N, C-alpha and C positions, 0 to 999 in steps of 0.2 A: 223321300227316302226311307226308306226302311228304320227301323230303329231297334239300336245293339241293347240282345238282356245279357243279362250274370245269371249263373247259376246260386239260385239260391242257397250251396251247401258249400260247395266250390271252389267258387267268383271268379269260374271261369268264361269263356267269355261264350254265346252263346251267335251259333252262324242262323245266319235269315233261312227260316227253312223248314230248322233242323229241332230236336230239343222238345219236351214237352212241356205246357201245364197244369199248376193241380190248380184247382180251389174249390177251398173248403167249404162248407155250410152256412162259418161264419162269415164268408165272400178276404181272407187274409188269400194274397192268390200269390205261389208259387213257381217260380221260375226252374226245369232241369236237361241239365247235359246234356246226362242220359241219366241209365235204368241207376244205375251204382248210386248215384247222386242221391235217388228218387226214394229208391229204399234204406238207403243209413235213414235217409231225412225223418222218412212218416214209418218207416215200417219198422227198423231199430231203435228208433228214436238216437243221435247219437249230435255233437254236439259240433258242430264245424268248425271252432276253435280248435278242439282235445282231438283230432279228427285228424294224423300229420300227412297228411297225402291230397288238405285242400291249400288251397292258395289261404284260405284263410289264418292258415297254422299256421307255415307265414310268414303272416301281417305277426301275428300278434308274439311271434317267439322276435321279431328284430324290435318288437317293440319294447320288449322286455328283455332284453342282452347289448341294446344303445347303452345305457351301464356304462357297460360292464368293456362294450368291445374301445370306448372315448376314454377311460380309463385306461384303457394296453397301448392304447396309436401313446400316448402322453408318454406314459413310462419308455416307449420303443423312442422316442425324438431322443434324441439327444442335443445336449446346445454345440453354439459354431466351433472350430475349431479356434483357437487366436490363425491365424498368419501372420509366422515375426520375419521380422527380417533375419538372411543371412549371413551370421557372420563369417571373416575374413576367416581362415587357415591359418590353424597357426604352423608352425615350424613341430617340427617333431621334440621331444627332447629330451636332451641328451641321459644317457642313463646313468643316476649316479655313482659312483666307487663306493663301493663297501668301508668301512675300518672297520680295523679288524682288531679287539680291544686289546692295548698291550700288554705279557705272562707280567705275573706280577713272582717283583722275584721272593724267594724263600730265605728267609737267616737263623 
């Protein structure tokens, strides 16, 4: 069975029969899915976890934001409401008559 490889820069899977294998003089082996990845790593010297379009950046971001997302999720969760039994319907109360104050007599 053909071995599936991942790109040394972006982390995407490389289909068998595609991509490039680059071997440095010291013996380190790099696999690249496209020329863009090869130039970013070797020529431009970019770091994969700082380049936004790579999956390595997405992984680092997920690790970095995991605690914050967990706190937000806990805040959103509301405690379950207690279910109360329905009270019997009350009869409407009769309106009270307003008592008028008695006029004071002047002498």
